[in-house]
Jmol script that loads the backbone (N, CA, C; Angstrom):
load data "model"
ATOM      1  N   MET A   1     155.937 -77.246 102.082  1.00  0.00           N
ATOM      2  CA  MET A   1     157.218 -77.035 101.438  1.00  0.00           C
ATOM      3  C   MET A   1     157.122 -75.791 100.550  1.00  0.00           C
ATOM      4  N   ALA A   2     158.177 -75.010 100.523  1.00  0.00           N
ATOM      5  CA  ALA A   2     158.204 -73.782  99.733  1.00  0.00           C
ATOM      6  C   ALA A   2     157.992 -74.085  98.254  1.00  0.00           C
ATOM      7  N   TYR A   3     157.405 -73.113  97.566  1.00  0.00           N
ATOM      8  CA  TYR A   3     157.153 -73.205  96.137  1.00  0.00           C
ATOM      9  C   TYR A   3     157.648 -71.914  95.500  1.00  0.00           C
ATOM     10  N   TYR A   4     158.206 -71.998  94.295  1.00  0.00           N
ATOM     11  CA  TYR A   4     158.871 -70.861  93.666  1.00  0.00           C
ATOM     12  C   TYR A   4     158.282 -70.560  92.287  1.00  0.00           C
ATOM     13  N   ASP A   5     158.075 -69.297  92.012  1.00  0.00           N
ATOM     14  CA  ASP A   5     157.806 -68.827  90.661  1.00  0.00           C
ATOM     15  C   ASP A   5     159.071 -68.127  90.196  1.00  0.00           C
ATOM     16  N   ILE A   6     159.525 -68.460  89.002  1.00  0.00           N
ATOM     17  CA  ILE A   6     160.738 -67.871  88.444  1.00  0.00           C
ATOM     18  C   ILE A   6     160.381 -67.271  87.093  1.00  0.00           C
ATOM     19  N   PHE A   7     160.970 -66.110  86.780  1.00  0.00           N
ATOM     20  CA  PHE A   7     160.653 -65.488  85.502  1.00  0.00           C
ATOM     21  C   PHE A   7     161.849 -64.784  84.887  1.00  0.00           C
ATOM     22  N   LEU A   8     161.767 -64.612  83.574  1.00  0.00           N
ATOM     23  CA  LEU A   8     162.675 -63.785  82.777  1.00  0.00           C
ATOM     24  C   LEU A   8     161.788 -62.862  81.952  1.00  0.00           C
ATOM     25  N   ALA A   9     162.215 -61.611  81.784  1.00  0.00           N
ATOM     26  CA  ALA A   9     161.426 -60.678  80.984  1.00  0.00           C
ATOM     27  C   ALA A   9     162.346 -59.698  80.256  1.00  0.00           C
ATOM     28  N   PRO A  10     162.007 -59.365  79.005  1.00  0.00           N
ATOM     29  CA  PRO A  10     162.777 -58.370  78.258  1.00  0.00           C
ATOM     30  C   PRO A  10     162.280 -56.965  78.607  1.00  0.00           C
ATOM     31  N   ILE A  11     163.143 -56.150  79.185  1.00  0.00           N
ATOM     32  CA  ILE A  11     162.747 -54.813  79.627  1.00  0.00           C
ATOM     33  C   ILE A  11     163.452 -53.767  78.765  1.00  0.00           C
ATOM     34  N   PRO A  12     162.693 -52.847  78.165  1.00  0.00           N
ATOM     35  CA  PRO A  12     163.347 -51.760  77.436  1.00  0.00           C
ATOM     36  C   PRO A  12     164.238 -50.952  78.384  1.00  0.00           C
ATOM     37  N   ASP A  13     165.481 -50.744  77.994  1.00  0.00           N
ATOM     38  CA  ASP A  13     166.399 -49.994  78.849  1.00  0.00           C
ATOM     39  C   ASP A  13     165.845 -48.612  79.194  1.00  0.00           C
ATOM     40  N   ALA A  14     165.134 -48.001  78.265  1.00  0.00           N
ATOM     41  CA  ALA A  14     164.560 -46.670  78.498  1.00  0.00           C
ATOM     42  C   ALA A  14     163.441 -46.696  79.534  1.00  0.00           C
ATOM     43  N   LYS A  15     162.952 -47.899  79.856  1.00  0.00           N
ATOM     44  CA  LYS A  15     161.869 -48.022  80.838  1.00  0.00           C
ATOM     45  C   LYS A  15     162.342 -48.640  82.151  1.00  0.00           C
ATOM     46  N   LYS A  16     163.635 -48.602  82.413  1.00  0.00           N
ATOM     47  CA  LYS A  16     164.161 -49.202  83.641  1.00  0.00           C
ATOM     48  C   LYS A  16     163.521 -48.572  84.877  1.00  0.00           C
ATOM     49  N   ALA A  17     163.371 -47.259  84.921  1.00  0.00           N
ATOM     50  CA  ALA A  17     162.751 -46.597  86.081  1.00  0.00           C
ATOM     51  C   ALA A  17     161.286 -47.012  86.218  1.00  0.00           C
ATOM     52  N   ALA A  18     160.561 -47.065  85.104  1.00  0.00           N
ATOM     53  CA  ALA A  18     159.162 -47.503  85.149  1.00  0.00           C
ATOM     54  C   ALA A  18     159.075 -48.952  85.605  1.00  0.00           C
ATOM     55  N   TYR A  19     160.037 -49.775  85.175  1.00  0.00           N
ATOM     56  CA  TYR A  19     160.068 -51.166  85.613  1.00  0.00           C
ATOM     57  C   TYR A  19     160.320 -51.243  87.118  1.00  0.00           C
ATOM     58  N   GLY A  20     161.194 -50.372  87.630  1.00  0.00           N
ATOM     59  CA  GLY A  20     161.426 -50.321  89.076  1.00  0.00           C
ATOM     60  C   GLY A  20     160.145 -50.013  89.832  1.00  0.00           C
ATOM     61  N   ASP A  21     159.350 -49.074  89.342  1.00  0.00           N
ATOM     62  CA  ASP A  21     158.051 -48.764  89.967  1.00  0.00           C
ATOM     63  C   ASP A  21     157.116 -49.959  89.873  1.00  0.00           C
ATOM     64  N   PHE A  22     157.111 -50.620  88.715  1.00  0.00           N
ATOM     65  CA  PHE A  22     156.255 -51.782  88.490  1.00  0.00           C
ATOM     66  C   PHE A  22     156.587 -52.908  89.468  1.00  0.00           C
ATOM     67  N   VAL A  23     157.885 -53.211  89.627  1.00  0.00           N
ATOM     68  CA  VAL A  23     158.234 -54.330  90.516  1.00  0.00           C
ATOM     69  C   VAL A  23     157.987 -53.973  91.980  1.00  0.00           C
ATOM     70  N   LYS A  24     158.087 -52.713  92.350  1.00  0.00           N
ATOM     71  CA  LYS A  24     157.726 -52.317  93.721  1.00  0.00           C
ATOM     72  C   LYS A  24     156.246 -52.617  93.949  1.00  0.00           C
ATOM     73  N   PHE A  25     155.412 -52.236  92.980  1.00  0.00           N
ATOM     74  CA  PHE A  25     153.977 -52.509  93.056  1.00  0.00           C
ATOM     75  C   PHE A  25     153.708 -54.013  93.139  1.00  0.00           C
ATOM     76  N   THR A  26     154.337 -54.799  92.233  1.00  0.00           N
ATOM     77  CA  THR A  26     154.053 -56.230  92.206  1.00  0.00           C
ATOM     78  C   THR A  26     154.635 -56.958  93.414  1.00  0.00           C
ATOM     79  N   GLN A  27     155.775 -56.491  93.926  1.00  0.00           N
ATOM     80  CA  GLN A  27     156.309 -57.123  95.140  1.00  0.00           C
ATOM     81  C   GLN A  27     155.327 -56.963  96.290  1.00  0.00           C
ATOM     82  N   ASP A  28     154.816 -55.755  96.481  1.00  0.00           N
ATOM     83  CA  ASP A  28     153.834 -55.522  97.544  1.00  0.00           C
ATOM     84  C   ASP A  28     152.582 -56.368  97.322  1.00  0.00           C
ATOM     85  N   MET A  29     152.150 -56.477  96.069  1.00  0.00           N
ATOM     86  CA  MET A  29     150.961 -57.260  95.745  1.00  0.00           C
ATOM     87  C   MET A  29     151.177 -58.733  96.078  1.00  0.00           C
ATOM     88  N   PHE A  30     152.320 -59.305  95.649  1.00  0.00           N
ATOM     89  CA  PHE A  30     152.567 -60.717  95.906  1.00  0.00           C
ATOM     90  C   PHE A  30     152.700 -61.006  97.404  1.00  0.00           C
ATOM     91  N   ILE A  31     153.346 -60.122  98.137  1.00  0.00           N
ATOM     92  CA  ILE A  31     153.428 -60.308  99.593  1.00  0.00           C
ATOM     93  C   ILE A  31     152.024 -60.296 100.189  1.00  0.00           C
ATOM     94  N   GLY A  32     151.178 -59.392  99.713  1.00  0.00           N
ATOM     95  CA  GLY A  32     149.790 -59.330 100.171  1.00  0.00           C
ATOM     96  C   GLY A  32     148.985 -60.569  99.821  1.00  0.00           C
ATOM     97  N   LEU A  33     149.399 -61.287  98.774  1.00  0.00           N
ATOM     98  CA  LEU A  33     148.710 -62.513  98.366  1.00  0.00           C
ATOM     99  C   LEU A  33     149.281 -63.757  99.039  1.00  0.00           C
ATOM    100  N   GLY A  34     150.281 -63.578  99.912  1.00  0.00           N
ATOM    101  CA  GLY A  34     150.802 -64.715 100.676  1.00  0.00           C
ATOM    102  C   GLY A  34     152.227 -65.115 100.396  1.00  0.00           C
ATOM    103  N   ALA A  35     152.905 -64.479  99.436  1.00  0.00           N
ATOM    104  CA  ALA A  35     154.308 -64.799  99.180  1.00  0.00           C
ATOM    105  C   ALA A  35     155.145 -64.398 100.393  1.00  0.00           C
ATOM    106  N   THR A  36     156.240 -65.104 100.603  1.00  0.00           N
ATOM    107  CA  THR A  36     157.115 -64.797 101.738  1.00  0.00           C
ATOM    108  C   THR A  36     158.349 -64.004 101.323  1.00  0.00           C
ATOM    109  N   ASP A  37     158.691 -64.030 100.039  1.00  0.00           N
ATOM    110  CA  ASP A  37     159.886 -63.346  99.554  1.00  0.00           C
ATOM    111  C   ASP A  37     159.701 -63.086  98.064  1.00  0.00           C
ATOM    112  N   VAL A  38     160.046 -61.886  97.620  1.00  0.00           N
ATOM    113  CA  VAL A  38     159.973 -61.544  96.204  1.00  0.00           C
ATOM    114  C   VAL A  38     161.267 -60.819  95.851  1.00  0.00           C
ATOM    115  N   VAL A  39     161.963 -61.309  94.832  1.00  0.00           N
ATOM    116  CA  VAL A  39     163.245 -60.743  94.430  1.00  0.00           C
ATOM    117  C   VAL A  39     163.201 -60.435  92.943  1.00  0.00           C
ATOM    118  N   ASP A  40     163.543 -59.201  92.588  1.00  0.00           N
ATOM    119  CA  ASP A  40     163.666 -58.794  91.190  1.00  0.00           C
ATOM    120  C   ASP A  40     165.120 -58.442  90.931  1.00  0.00           C
ATOM    121  N   LEU A  41     165.628 -58.870  89.778  1.00  0.00           N
ATOM    122  CA  LEU A  41     167.042 -58.736  89.456  1.00  0.00           C
ATOM    123  C   LEU A  41     167.229 -57.988  88.147  1.00  0.00           C
ATOM    124  N   TRP A  42     168.241 -57.101  88.115  1.00  0.00           N
ATOM    125  CA  TRP A  42     168.602 -56.384  86.892  1.00  0.00           C
ATOM    126  C   TRP A  42     169.941 -56.930  86.416  1.00  0.00           C
ATOM    127  N   PRO A  43     170.120 -57.190  85.130  1.00  0.00           N
ATOM    128  CA  PRO A  43     171.333 -57.864  84.645  1.00  0.00           C
ATOM    129  C   PRO A  43     172.589 -57.004  84.727  1.00  0.00           C
ATOM    130  N   SER A  44     173.703 -57.676  85.012  1.00  0.00           N
ATOM    131  CA  SER A  44     175.000 -57.011  84.957  1.00  0.00           C
ATOM    132  C   SER A  44     176.025 -57.845  84.181  1.00  0.00           C
ATOM    133  N   ASP A  45     175.746 -59.144  84.006  1.00  0.00           N
ATOM    134  CA  ASP A  45     176.662 -60.018  83.271  1.00  0.00           C
ATOM    135  C   ASP A  45     175.849 -61.132  82.635  1.00  0.00           C
ATOM    136  N   VAL A  46     175.180 -60.829  81.539  1.00  0.00           N
ATOM    137  CA  VAL A  46     174.318 -61.789  80.846  1.00  0.00           C
ATOM    138  C   VAL A  46     174.807 -61.914  79.406  1.00  0.00           C
ATOM    139  N   PRO A  47     175.625 -62.924  79.142  1.00  0.00           N
ATOM    140  CA  PRO A  47     176.211 -63.053  77.806  1.00  0.00           C
ATOM    141  C   PRO A  47     175.203 -63.513  76.754  1.00  0.00           C
ATOM    142  N   ASP A  48     175.465 -63.089  75.524  1.00  0.00           N
ATOM    143  CA  ASP A  48     174.708 -63.602  74.384  1.00  0.00           C
ATOM    144  C   ASP A  48     175.148 -65.036  74.136  1.00  0.00           C
ATOM    145  N   GLY A  49     174.301 -65.784  73.490  1.00  0.00           N
ATOM    146  CA  GLY A  49     174.644 -67.154  73.137  1.00  0.00           C
ATOM    147  C   GLY A  49     174.299 -67.428  71.695  1.00  0.00           C
ATOM    148  N   GLU A  50     174.824 -68.533  71.179  1.00  0.00           N
ATOM    149  CA  GLU A  50     174.505 -68.920  69.813  1.00  0.00           C
ATOM    150  C   GLU A  50     173.465 -70.028  69.771  1.00  0.00           C
ATOM    151  N   VAL A  51     173.465 -70.887  70.773  1.00  0.00           N
ATOM    152  CA  VAL A  51     172.506 -71.990  70.820  1.00  0.00           C
ATOM    153  C   VAL A  51     171.426 -71.702  71.859  1.00  0.00           C
ATOM    154  N   THR A  52     171.860 -71.361  73.081  1.00  0.00           N
ATOM    155  CA  THR A  52     170.924 -71.001  74.146  1.00  0.00           C
ATOM    156  C   THR A  52     171.516 -69.853  74.950  1.00  0.00           C
ATOM    157  N   SER A  53     170.652 -69.054  75.521  1.00  0.00           N
ATOM    158  CA  SER A  53     171.075 -67.975  76.413  1.00  0.00           C
ATOM    159  C   SER A  53     169.829 -67.314  76.963  1.00  0.00           C
ATOM    160  N   LEU A  54     170.006 -66.509  77.974  1.00  0.00           N
ATOM    161  CA  LEU A  54     168.872 -65.746  78.492  1.00  0.00           C
ATOM    162  C   LEU A  54     168.354 -64.760  77.449  1.00  0.00           C
ATOM    163  N   PRO A  55     169.226 -64.016  76.745  1.00  0.00           N
ATOM    164  CA  PRO A  55     168.714 -63.126  75.702  1.00  0.00           C
ATOM    165  C   PRO A  55     167.930 -63.866  74.607  1.00  0.00           C
ATOM    166  N   LEU A  56     168.417 -65.025  74.185  1.00  0.00           N
ATOM    167  CA  LEU A  56     167.695 -65.792  73.171  1.00  0.00           C
ATOM    168  C   LEU A  56     166.350 -66.277  73.706  1.00  0.00           C
ATOM    169  N   ALA A  57     166.306 -66.629  74.967  1.00  0.00           N
ATOM    170  CA  ALA A  57     165.076 -67.164  75.549  1.00  0.00           C
ATOM    171  C   ALA A  57     163.921 -66.173  75.469  1.00  0.00           C
ATOM    172  N   VAL A  58     164.212 -64.879  75.617  1.00  0.00           N
ATOM    173  CA  VAL A  58     163.148 -63.865  75.586  1.00  0.00           C
ATOM    174  C   VAL A  58     163.119 -63.092  74.266  1.00  0.00           C
ATOM    175  N   LYS A  59     163.890 -63.566  73.275  1.00  0.00           N
ATOM    176  CA  LYS A  59     163.981 -62.887  71.972  1.00  0.00           C
ATOM    177  C   LYS A  59     164.344 -61.417  72.165  1.00  0.00           C
ATOM    178  N   LEU A  60     165.417 -61.201  72.921  1.00  0.00           N
ATOM    179  CA  LEU A  60     165.869 -59.856  73.266  1.00  0.00           C
ATOM    180  C   LEU A  60     166.096 -59.014  72.018  1.00  0.00           C
ATOM    181  N   GLN A  61     165.646 -57.775  72.062  1.00  0.00           N
ATOM    182  CA  GLN A  61     165.809 -56.843  70.956  1.00  0.00           C
ATOM    183  C   GLN A  61     166.782 -55.743  71.356  1.00  0.00           C
ATOM    184  N   GLU A  62     167.283 -55.026  70.382  1.00  0.00           N
ATOM    185  CA  GLU A  62     168.203 -53.912  70.627  1.00  0.00           C
ATOM    186  C   GLU A  62     167.569 -52.936  71.622  1.00  0.00           C
ATOM    187  N   GLY A  63     168.354 -52.497  72.594  1.00  0.00           N
ATOM    188  CA  GLY A  63     167.860 -51.530  73.573  1.00  0.00           C
ATOM    189  C   GLY A  63     167.070 -52.153  74.710  1.00  0.00           C
ATOM    190  N   GLU A  64     167.164 -53.479  74.872  1.00  0.00           N
ATOM    191  CA  GLU A  64     166.480 -54.174  75.964  1.00  0.00           C
ATOM    192  C   GLU A  64     167.495 -54.923  76.824  1.00  0.00           C
ATOM    193  N   SER A  65     167.085 -55.220  78.040  1.00  0.00           N
ATOM    194  CA  SER A  65     167.867 -56.041  78.962  1.00  0.00           C
ATOM    195  C   SER A  65     166.981 -57.157  79.497  1.00  0.00           C
ATOM    196  N   VAL A  66     167.596 -58.282  79.853  1.00  0.00           N
ATOM    197  CA  VAL A  66     166.851 -59.408  80.412  1.00  0.00           C
ATOM    198  C   VAL A  66     166.822 -59.276  81.932  1.00  0.00           C
ATOM    199  N   ALA A  67     165.648 -59.008  82.471  1.00  0.00           N
ATOM    200  CA  ALA A  67     165.481 -58.987  83.921  1.00  0.00           C
ATOM    201  C   ALA A  67     165.029 -60.374  84.371  1.00  0.00           C
ATOM    202  N   ALA A  68     165.316 -60.691  85.612  1.00  0.00           N
ATOM    203  CA  ALA A  68     164.927 -61.980  86.169  1.00  0.00           C
ATOM    204  C   ALA A  68     164.374 -61.756  87.573  1.00  0.00           C
ATOM    205  N   GLY A  69     163.746 -62.758  88.084  1.00  0.00           N
ATOM    206  CA  GLY A  69     163.257 -62.644  89.444  1.00  0.00           C
ATOM    207  C   GLY A  69     162.604 -63.931  89.905  1.00  0.00           C
ATOM    208  N   TYR A  70     162.280 -63.937  91.184  1.00  0.00           N
ATOM    209  CA  TYR A  70     161.585 -65.093  91.726  1.00  0.00           C
ATOM    210  C   TYR A  70     160.706 -64.680  92.897  1.00  0.00           C
ATOM    211  N   ILE A  71     159.692 -65.496  93.107  1.00  0.00           N
ATOM    212  CA  ILE A  71     158.746 -65.314  94.207  1.00  0.00           C
ATOM    213  C   ILE A  71     158.765 -66.603  95.010  1.00  0.00           C
ATOM    214  N   VAL A  72     158.872 -66.492  96.316  1.00  0.00           N
ATOM    215  CA  VAL A  72     158.835 -67.661  97.191  1.00  0.00           C
ATOM    216  C   VAL A  72     157.489 -67.684  97.906  1.00  0.00           C
ATOM    217  N   TRP A  73     156.828 -68.800  97.812  1.00  0.00           N
ATOM    218  CA  TRP A  73     155.533 -69.007  98.464  1.00  0.00           C
ATOM    219  C   TRP A  73     155.694 -70.097  99.526  1.00  0.00           C
ATOM    220  N   PRO A  74     154.875 -70.087 100.570  1.00  0.00           N
ATOM    221  CA  PRO A  74     154.987 -71.142 101.581  1.00  0.00           C
ATOM    222  C   PRO A  74     154.606 -72.525 101.050  1.00  0.00           C
ATOM    223  N   SER A  75     153.761 -72.574 100.005  1.00  0.00           N
ATOM    224  CA  SER A  75     153.341 -73.844  99.414  1.00  0.00           C
ATOM    225  C   SER A  75     152.740 -73.579  98.038  1.00  0.00           C
ATOM    226  N   LYS A  76     152.577 -74.631  97.269  1.00  0.00           N
ATOM    227  CA  LYS A  76     151.938 -74.495  95.955  1.00  0.00           C
ATOM    228  C   LYS A  76     150.478 -74.076  96.126  1.00  0.00           C
ATOM    229  N   GLU A  77     149.839 -74.556  97.172  1.00  0.00           N
ATOM    230  CA  GLU A  77     148.443 -74.206  97.405  1.00  0.00           C
ATOM    231  C   GLU A  77     148.274 -72.706  97.649  1.00  0.00           C
ATOM    232  N   VAL A  78     149.173 -72.111  98.439  1.00  0.00           N
ATOM    233  CA  VAL A  78     149.123 -70.661  98.682  1.00  0.00           C
ATOM    234  C   VAL A  78     149.413 -69.922  97.381  1.00  0.00           C
ATOM    235  N   ARG A  79     150.371 -70.416  96.624  1.00  0.00           N
ATOM    236  CA  ARG A  79     150.698 -69.798  95.330  1.00  0.00           C
ATOM    237  C   ARG A  79     149.511 -69.842  94.388  1.00  0.00           C
ATOM    238  N   ASP A  80     148.876 -71.018  94.256  1.00  0.00           N
ATOM    239  CA  ASP A  80     147.748 -71.145  93.337  1.00  0.00           C
ATOM    240  C   ASP A  80     146.597 -70.226  93.751  1.00  0.00           C
ATOM    241  N   ALA A  81     146.346 -70.125  95.050  1.00  0.00           N
ATOM    242  CA  ALA A  81     145.282 -69.244  95.542  1.00  0.00           C
ATOM    243  C   ALA A  81     145.633 -67.779  95.269  1.00  0.00           C
ATOM    244  N   GLY A  82     146.888 -67.406  95.496  1.00  0.00           N
ATOM    245  CA  GLY A  82     147.333 -66.037  95.248  1.00  0.00           C
ATOM    246  C   GLY A  82     147.222 -65.660  93.784  1.00  0.00           C
ATOM    247  N   TRP A  83     147.711 -66.542  92.913  1.00  0.00           N
ATOM    248  CA  TRP A  83     147.620 -66.275  91.474  1.00  0.00           C
ATOM    249  C   TRP A  83     146.162 -66.237  91.027  1.00  0.00           C
ATOM    250  N   GLY A  84     145.334 -67.127  91.578  1.00  0.00           N
ATOM    251  CA  GLY A  84     143.911 -67.133  91.234  1.00  0.00           C
ATOM    252  C   GLY A  84     143.244 -65.816  91.584  1.00  0.00           C
ATOM    253  N   LYS A  85     143.560 -65.304  92.769  1.00  0.00           N
ATOM    254  CA  LYS A  85     142.985 -64.034  93.194  1.00  0.00           C
ATOM    255  C   LYS A  85     143.477 -62.902  92.297  1.00  0.00           C
ATOM    256  N   MET A  86     144.764 -62.897  91.989  1.00  0.00           N
ATOM    257  CA  MET A  86     145.326 -61.846  91.141  1.00  0.00           C
ATOM    258  C   MET A  86     144.721 -61.888  89.740  1.00  0.00           C
ATOM    259  N   MET A  87     144.585 -63.063  89.163  1.00  0.00           N
ATOM    260  CA  MET A  87     144.070 -63.190  87.802  1.00  0.00           C
ATOM    261  C   MET A  87     142.574 -62.861  87.717  1.00  0.00           C
ATOM    262  N   SER A  88     141.858 -62.967  88.824  1.00  0.00           N
ATOM    263  CA  SER A  88     140.428 -62.650  88.812  1.00  0.00           C
ATOM    264  C   SER A  88     140.172 -61.165  89.033  1.00  0.00           C
ATOM    265  N   ASP A  89     141.220 -60.412  89.321  1.00  0.00           N
ATOM    266  CA  ASP A  89     141.082 -58.975  89.522  1.00  0.00           C
ATOM    267  C   ASP A  89     140.583 -58.329  88.232  1.00  0.00           C
ATOM    268  N   GLU A  90     139.525 -57.566  88.340  1.00  0.00           N
ATOM    269  CA  GLU A  90     138.936 -56.944  87.154  1.00  0.00           C
ATOM    270  C   GLU A  90     139.686 -55.691  86.709  1.00  0.00           C
ATOM    271  N   ASP A  91     140.658 -55.251  87.496  1.00  0.00           N
ATOM    272  CA  ASP A  91     141.417 -54.045  87.167  1.00  0.00           C
ATOM    273  C   ASP A  91     142.852 -54.440  86.829  1.00  0.00           C
ATOM    274  N   PRO A  92     143.095 -54.888  85.582  1.00  0.00           N
ATOM    275  CA  PRO A  92     144.452 -55.319  85.226  1.00  0.00           C
ATOM    276  C   PRO A  92     145.429 -54.149  85.250  1.00  0.00           C
ATOM    277  N   PHE A  93     146.692 -54.473  85.452  1.00  0.00           N
ATOM    278  CA  PHE A  93     147.723 -53.432  85.492  1.00  0.00           C
ATOM    279  C   PHE A  93     148.583 -53.515  84.241  1.00  0.00           C
ATOM    280  N   ASP A  94     149.128 -52.374  83.860  1.00  0.00           N
ATOM    281  CA  ASP A  94     149.978 -52.307  82.681  1.00  0.00           C
ATOM    282  C   ASP A  94     151.402 -52.720  83.031  1.00  0.00           C
ATOM    283  N   MET A  95     152.011 -53.508  82.151  1.00  0.00           N
ATOM    284  CA  MET A  95     153.391 -53.913  82.316  1.00  0.00           C
ATOM    285  C   MET A  95     154.257 -53.055  81.392  1.00  0.00           C
ATOM    286  N   PRO A  96     155.393 -52.540  81.891  1.00  0.00           N
ATOM    287  CA  PRO A  96     156.249 -51.696  81.047  1.00  0.00           C
ATOM    288  C   PRO A  96     157.193 -52.517  80.166  1.00  0.00           C
ATOM    289  N   PHE A  97     156.707 -53.636  79.652  1.00  0.00           N
ATOM    290  CA  PHE A  97     157.496 -54.510  78.778  1.00  0.00           C
ATOM    291  C   PHE A  97     156.540 -55.410  78.012  1.00  0.00           C
ATOM    292  N   ASP A  98     157.074 -56.144  77.040  1.00  0.00           N
ATOM    293  CA  ASP A  98     156.280 -57.053  76.218  1.00  0.00           C
ATOM    294  C   ASP A  98     156.060 -58.364  76.972  1.00  0.00           C
ATOM    295  N   GLY A  99     154.906 -58.482  77.601  1.00  0.00           N
ATOM    296  CA  GLY A  99     154.595 -59.657  78.401  1.00  0.00           C
ATOM    297  C   GLY A  99     154.511 -60.945  77.599  1.00  0.00           C
ATOM    298  N   LYS A 100     154.332 -60.860  76.281  1.00  0.00           N
ATOM    299  CA  LYS A 100     154.268 -62.065  75.448  1.00  0.00           C
ATOM    300  C   LYS A 100     155.624 -62.754  75.357  1.00  0.00           C
ATOM    301  N   ARG A 101     156.706 -62.006  75.624  1.00  0.00           N
ATOM    302  CA  ARG A 101     158.041 -62.608  75.575  1.00  0.00           C
ATOM    303  C   ARG A 101     158.565 -62.940  76.972  1.00  0.00           C
ATOM    304  N   MET A 102     157.730 -62.770  77.974  1.00  0.00           N
ATOM    305  CA  MET A 102     158.112 -63.126  79.343  1.00  0.00           C
ATOM    306  C   MET A 102     158.052 -64.652  79.478  1.00  0.00           C
ATOM    307  N   ILE A 103     159.007 -65.205  80.197  1.00  0.00           N
ATOM    308  CA  ILE A 103     159.049 -66.645  80.457  1.00  0.00           C
ATOM    309  C   ILE A 103     158.887 -66.831  81.958  1.00  0.00           C
ATOM    310  N   PHE A 104     158.002 -67.732  82.358  1.00  0.00           N
ATOM    311  CA  PHE A 104     157.801 -67.951  83.791  1.00  0.00           C
ATOM    312  C   PHE A 104     157.345 -69.377  84.036  1.00  0.00           C
ATOM    313  N   GLY A 105     157.483 -69.807  85.258  1.00  0.00           N
ATOM    314  CA  GLY A 105     157.030 -71.141  85.636  1.00  0.00           C
ATOM    315  C   GLY A 105     157.158 -71.355  87.121  1.00  0.00           C
ATOM    316  N   GLY A 106     156.472 -72.375  87.613  1.00  0.00           N
ATOM    317  CA  GLY A 106     156.499 -72.729  89.027  1.00  0.00           C
ATOM    318  C   GLY A 106     157.397 -73.924  89.265  1.00  0.00           C
ATOM    319  N   PHE A 107     158.081 -73.900  90.401  1.00  0.00           N
ATOM    320  CA  PHE A 107     159.066 -74.936  90.713  1.00  0.00           C
ATOM    321  C   PHE A 107     158.951 -75.402  92.162  1.00  0.00           C
ATOM    322  N   GLU A 108     159.127 -76.692  92.350  1.00  0.00           N
ATOM    323  CA  GLU A 108     159.251 -77.265  93.687  1.00  0.00           C
ATOM    324  C   GLU A 108     160.730 -77.319  94.038  1.00  0.00           C
ATOM    325  N   GLU A 109     161.016 -77.201  95.306  1.00  0.00           N
ATOM    326  CA  GLU A 109     162.411 -77.256  95.748  1.00  0.00           C
ATOM    327  C   GLU A 109     162.917 -78.695  95.667  1.00  0.00           C
ATOM    328  N   LEU A 110     164.069 -78.864  95.026  1.00  0.00           N
ATOM    329  CA  LEU A 110     164.694 -80.171  94.932  1.00  0.00           C
ATOM    330  C   LEU A 110     165.731 -80.372  96.034  1.00  0.00           C
ATOM    331  N   LEU A 111     166.591 -79.385  96.217  1.00  0.00           N
ATOM    332  CA  LEU A 111     167.642 -79.452  97.231  1.00  0.00           C
ATOM    333  C   LEU A 111     168.052 -78.053  97.587  1.00  0.00           C
ATOM    334  N   ARG A 112     168.354 -77.803  98.863  1.00  0.00           N
ATOM    335  CA  ARG A 112     168.804 -76.488  99.309  1.00  0.00           C
ATOM    336  C   ARG A 112     170.002 -76.673 100.207  1.00  0.00           C
ATOM    337  N   THR A 113     171.042 -75.881  99.977  1.00  0.00           N
ATOM    338  CA  THR A 113     172.231 -75.862 100.813  1.00  0.00           C
ATOM    339  C   THR A 113     172.472 -74.407 101.216  1.00  0.00           C
ATOM    340  N   THR A 114     172.589 -74.138 102.484  1.00  0.00           N
ATOM    341  CA  THR A 114     172.837 -72.786 102.938  1.00  0.00           C
ATOM    342  C   THR A 114     174.064 -72.780 103.860  1.00  0.00           C
ATOM    343  N   ALA A 115     174.667 -71.632 103.953  1.00  0.00           N
ATOM    344  CA  ALA A 115     175.847 -71.500 104.810  1.00  0.00           C
ATOM    345  C   ALA A 115     175.429 -71.174 106.230  1.00  0.00           C
TER     346      ALA A 115
END
end "model"
wireframe off; spacefill off
backbone 0.3
color backbone group
């Protein structure tokens, strides 16, 4: 059964082009580690909130945007092996954003409806 990694990250607007290069690199990397689909999203309609919101979730600062994305893996086992291999890499890569405010997690599919 498919397994999903979902994330939110605060990206400095001035680094949008660098972020585009970064996600191209990471998309290729995740596909090479066994992912079947990798999608990165740039915000166009992300409202602020008073109690909860995407901006609040990542402690968004002035001059930043909340990017989102997901990775589809064929199974949790393939995902765990892929992440294990990536995390054991001795040559870490630089992220063009504050990774401490990134939110991510793994999800099992509950229900899917397609047209």
